[in-house]
Each structure stands twice: as structure tokens, then as C-alpha cells.
TORMAR-451611 format. One record per atom (N, C-alpha, C): residue in one letter; atom name; x, y, z. Coordinates in steps of 0.2 Angstrom, whole numbers, always signed. Example, Ala and Ser with C-alpha at 12.3 -4.5 7.8 and 13.67 -1.06 7.14 Angstrom:
REM residues 2
a	N	+66	-28	+39
a	CA	+62	-22	+39
a	C	+66	-16	+39
s	N	+64	-11	+35
s	CA	+68	-5	+36
s	C	+64	+0	+39
END
This chain:
REM residues 121
m	N	+61	-114	-24
m	CA	+61	-117	-32
m	C	+70	-114	-35
e	N	+72	-120	-37
e	CA	+77	-123	-41
e	C	+79	-118	-47
k	N	+86	-116	-48
k	CA	+88	-108	-51
k	C	+86	-112	-61
e	N	+87	-121	-62
e	CA	+87	-119	-68
e	C	+78	-119	-72
k	N	+72	-120	-65
k	CA	+66	-122	-68
k	C	+64	-113	-67
l	N	+67	-108	-63
l	CA	+67	-101	-64
l	C	+69	-98	-69
q	N	+75	-102	-73
q	CA	+76	-99	-80
q	C	+73	-100	-84
t	N	+70	-108	-84
t	CA	+64	-111	-89
t	C	+57	-105	-89
y	N	+56	-105	-82
y	CA	+49	-102	-82
y	C	+53	-96	-87
c	N	+58	-89	-84
c	CA	+59	-83	-87
c	C	+59	-84	-93
l	N	+62	-91	-97
l	CA	+63	-90	-104
l	C	+56	-91	-109
t	N	+51	-92	-105
t	CA	+44	-96	-107
t	C	+39	-87	-109
l	N	+42	-83	-105
l	CA	+39	-78	-107
l	C	+41	-74	-114
p	N	+33	-71	-117
p	CA	+36	-68	-125
p	C	+40	-64	-126
g	N	+45	-64	-131
g	CA	+49	-61	-131
g	C	+55	-60	-127
v	N	+57	-65	-122
v	CA	+62	-65	-120
v	C	+68	-67	-121
t	N	+74	-62	-123
t	CA	+80	-66	-123
t	C	+84	-65	-115
h	N	+89	-69	-116
h	CA	+94	-72	-112
h	C	+101	-69	-113
d	N	+107	-67	-108
d	CA	+112	-66	-111
d	C	+116	-68	-104
y	N	+123	-69	-105
y	CA	+128	-69	-98
y	C	+131	-64	-98
q	N	+131	-61	-92
q	CA	+135	-55	-90
q	C	+142	-58	-87
m	N	+147	-58	-90
m	CA	+152	-60	-87
m	C	+157	-57	-81
e	N	+154	-49	-81
e	CA	+158	-46	-74
e	C	+155	-47	-69
w	N	+148	-48	-67
w	CA	+144	-48	-65
w	C	+141	-55	-63
r	N	+144	-61	-66
r	CA	+143	-68	-65
r	C	+135	-68	-63
a	N	+131	-66	-68
a	CA	+127	-66	-67
a	C	+120	-67	-76
d	N	+117	-73	-76
d	CA	+112	-71	-80
d	C	+108	-66	-81
r	N	+105	-64	-87
r	CA	+99	-60	-88
r	C	+94	-59	-91
y	N	+90	-58	-91
y	CA	+83	-61	-94
y	C	+80	-53	-97
h	N	+79	-52	-103
h	CA	+78	-45	-106
h	C	+70	-48	-110
v	N	+67	-43	-109
v	CA	+59	-43	-113
v	C	+62	-34	-119
g	N	+61	-36	-125
g	CA	+64	-30	-128
g	C	+70	-26	-127
g	N	+74	-28	-125
g	CA	+81	-26	-125
g	C	+81	-22	-118
k	N	+76	-23	-113
k	CA	+76	-22	-107
k	C	+74	-26	-100
m	N	+82	-25	-96
m	CA	+83	-32	-91
m	C	+76	-33	-87
f	N	+73	-37	-86
f	CA	+67	-38	-80
f	C	+69	-43	-75
a	N	+75	-47	-75
a	CA	+78	-53	-72
a	C	+84	-52	-73
m	N	+88	-53	-66
m	CA	+95	-54	-65
m	C	+96	-60	-62
m	N	+99	-66	-62
m	CA	+101	-72	-58
m	C	+108	-71	-57
g	N	+110	-72	-50
g	CA	+118	-73	-46
g	C	+118	-74	-42
g	N	+121	-72	-37
g	CA	+123	-73	-31
g	C	+125	-65	-28
d	N	+122	-65	-20
d	CA	+126	-58	-15
d	C	+134	-60	-14
s	N	+135	-56	-11
s	CA	+141	-55	-10
s	C	+144	-61	-6
e	N	+138	-68	-4
e	CA	+145	-70	-3
e	C	+143	-76	-5
r	N	+140	-76	-14
r	CA	+139	-79	-19
r	C	+129	-84	-18
k	N	+128	-82	-11
k	CA	+122	-86	-11
k	C	+116	-85	-18
p	N	+114	-89	-21
p	CA	+110	-87	-27
p	C	+105	-86	-26
i	N	+103	-79	-28
i	CA	+99	-74	-30
i	C	+95	-72	-36
i	N	+88	-72	-36
i	CA	+85	-68	-42
i	C	+84	-62	-39
t	N	+84	-57	-46
t	CA	+83	-49	-43
t	C	+77	-47	-48
l	N	+72	-44	-47
l	CA	+69	-44	-51
l	C	+64	-35	-49
k	N	+61	-34	-54
k	CA	+59	-26	-54
k	C	+53	-28	-50
c	N	+50	-22	-48
c	CA	+45	-22	-44
c	C	+40	-15	-43
e	N	+36	-14	-44
e	CA	+30	-8	-39
e	C	+35	-6	-34
p	N	+37	-1	-30
p	CA	+40	+3	-25
p	C	+36	+1	-21
t	N	+28	+0	-21
t	CA	+26	+1	-15
t	C	+26	-8	-12
r	N	+23	-10	-17
r	CA	+25	-19	-17
r	C	+33	-19	-15
a	N	+35	-19	-18
a	CA	+42	-20	-14
a	C	+45	-21	-7
e	N	+40	-12	-5
e	CA	+42	-14	+4
e	C	+39	-19	+6
e	N	+32	-20	+4
e	CA	+27	-25	+7
e	C	+30	-31	+8
l	N	+32	-34	+1
l	CA	+36	-41	-1
l	C	+43	-39	+5
r	N	+46	-37	+7
r	CA	+52	-35	+11
r	C	+49	-34	+17
a	N	+45	-33	+20
a	CA	+42	-32	+29
a	C	+40	-39	+28
t	N	+36	-43	+23
t	CA	+33	-51	+25
t	C	+36	-55	+26
y	N	+40	-55	+18
y	CA	+46	-62	+17
y	C	+52	-59	+19
d	N	+57	-64	+23
d	CA	+64	-64	+27
d	C	+68	-63	+19
d	N	+68	-68	+16
d	CA	+70	-69	+10
d	C	+71	-65	+3
i	N	+67	-59	+4
i	CA	+65	-55	-3
i	C	+70	-48	+1
v	N	+74	-46	-1
v	CA	+79	-41	+2
v	C	+79	-33	-4
p	N	+81	-28	-2
p	CA	+82	-22	-8
p	C	+87	-25	-15
g	N	+85	-25	-20
g	CA	+89	-26	-24
g	C	+98	-25	-23
y	N	+100	-32	-27
y	CA	+106	-33	-24
y	C	+111	-28	-29
y	N	+115	-26	-28
y	CA	+116	-21	-33
y	C	+114	-17	-39
m	N	+106	-14	-37
m	CA	+103	-13	-41
m	C	+98	-6	-39
n	N	+94	-2	-41
n	CA	+91	+3	-38
n	C	+86	-2	-31
k	N	+87	+0	-24
k	CA	+83	-2	-21
k	C	+77	+0	-21
t	N	+76	+5	-24
t	CA	+67	+9	-24
t	C	+63	+1	-29
h	N	+65	+1	-33
h	CA	+63	-1	-39
h	C	+63	-9	-41
w	N	+69	-12	-36
w	CA	+70	-19	-36
w	C	+73	-23	-31
n	N	+69	-29	-31
n	CA	+69	-35	-26
n	C	+73	-40	-27
s	N	+79	-44	-23
s	CA	+83	-47	-22
s	C	+77	-52	-20
i	N	+80	-58	-22
i	CA	+75	-67	-19
i	C	+80	-71	-19
y	N	+82	-72	-14
y	CA	+85	-77	-11
y	C	+84	-85	-14
v	N	+87	-89	-19
v	CA	+83	-93	-25
v	C	+83	-99	-17
d	N	+87	-100	-13
d	CA	+87	-107	-10
d	C	+80	-106	-4
s	N	+76	-101	-5
s	CA	+72	-100	+1
s	C	+65	-104	+0
d	N	+61	-104	+6
d	CA	+54	-107	+7
d	C	+49	-104	+3
l	N	+49	-99	+0
l	CA	+43	-97	-4
l	C	+41	-103	-7
t	N	+34	-100	-9
t	CA	+31	-106	-17
t	C	+35	-103	-21
n	N	+34	-109	-28
n	CA	+34	-108	-34
n	C	+28	-102	-36
e	N	+24	-104	-34
e	CA	+19	-100	-36
e	C	+19	-91	-37
l	N	+23	-91	-29
l	CA	+23	-84	-27
l	C	+30	-81	-32
l	N	+34	-84	-33
l	CA	+40	-82	-36
l	C	+40	-83	-44
e	N	+36	-86	-47
e	CA	+32	-83	-55
e	C	+28	-80	-52
r	N	+23	-79	-49
r	CA	+19	-70	-49
r	C	+23	-66	-50
l	N	+28	-67	-46
l	CA	+34	-59	-46
l	C	+39	-60	-51
i	N	+40	-65	-55
i	CA	+45	-63	-61
i	C	+41	-61	-68
l	N	+34	-64	-67
l	CA	+27	-60	-72
l	C	+27	-54	-71
h	N	+28	-50	-64
h	CA	+24	-44	-62
h	C	+31	-39	-63
s	N	+37	-42	-63
s	CA	+43	-39	-67
s	C	+43	-38	-74
y	N	+42	-43	-76
y	CA	+43	-44	-84
y	C	+36	-39	-88
q	N	+28	-38	-84
q	CA	+25	-35	-85
q	C	+24	-27	-87
l	N	+29	-26	-78
l	CA	+32	-18	-77
l	C	+36	-17	-84
v	N	+41	-22	-84
v	CA	+46	-19	-90
v	C	+43	-18	-97
f	N	+39	-23	-98
f	CA	+35	-25	-105
f	C	+30	-19	-107
q	N	+28	-14	-100
q	CA	+23	-10	-99
q	C	+27	-1	-104
k	N	+34	-2	-102
k	CA	+38	+3	-103
k	C	+39	+4	-109
l	N	+39	-2	-113
l	CA	+41	-1	-120
l	C	+35	+2	-125
t	N	+40	+2	-132
t	CA	+37	+6	-137
t	C	+29	+2	-137
k	N	+24	+6	-141
k	CA	+18	+1	-143
k	C	+21	-3	-150
k	N	+25	+1	-154
k	CA	+26	-5	-158
k	C	+30	-9	-156
m	N	+35	-7	-151
m	CA	+38	-16	-149
m	C	+35	-21	-144
q	N	+30	-18	-144
q	CA	+26	-22	-140
q	C	+21	-26	-142
n	N	+18	-22	-150
n	CA	+15	-26	-154
n	C	+21	-32	-157
q	N	+27	-30	-160
q	CA	+31	-35	-163
q	C	+31	-40	-159
i	N	+32	-41	-150
i	CA	+32	-45	-147
i	C	+27	-49	-148
n	N	+20	-45	-148
n	CA	+14	-49	-148
n	C	+12	-53	-154
q	N	+15	-52	-160
q	CA	+15	-52	-166
q	C	+18	-59	-167
s	N	+23	-60	-163
s	CA	+28	-65	-164
s	C	+28	-72	-159
d	N	+23	-70	-154
d	CA	+21	-75	-150
d	C	+15	-77	-152
l	N	+13	-77	-158
l	CA	+6	-80	-162
l	C	+7	-86	-165
END
């Protein structure tokens, strides 16, 4: 999937904000002030998207897909990095982004969740 399409998809989710971390040369996507996705590059500057993932599922994905690796510069138990120029389907990438978003959203306070849900109406 193209980087721009991934970015657009991230921004369609309720309550998402975006910033650019100059030091890391990375676009970051947050919900409730907590990051759920980061787009940048690996040490060779190959474009990657890094997403939060439930640990057991993270391991299964890495074992199944060569283009899904432990989170680059992140906690490798809870984060996966995915090469943007991979052959993974758009549907799979969108599901993984949504999974990451939901993991972060569920950890927000009920008050914050309600604010985000109300602002989306």
C-alpha cells in the first residue's frame, strides 16, 4: 500500500491527531495523546509503518509474513514494523492499523473515550 493511503486511513479513525517527529524523521499518529502508529524508515531508510500489537498476535504475524518484523526502535513485544512496499494486502494493513488503534483506545480513560466518541458524532 502506498504511504499516502496508509496516512489517509490513519486519519479517518475517530480522534486521531498527527505530528512529525523531526529527530526520528517519522510521522506519528495518536489517539487521546497516545501513539498507535509511526511511519518512517528503518536503518536503510526503507519505508516502514510501526504498529502496536497484542504480543501473541505479533509473534504469529512475524512468523507468517517476512515483511512484518519486531518494532523498529520500539518495545519488540508490543510493536511490529511492516515494510510499506511489501506485498501485504491493503485489507490486512488496514486491519493491523485498526487493531493498533483499538489497543491504544481501550487503554484511555473512559472520559477520554467518551470525548472522542462524542466528537465523532
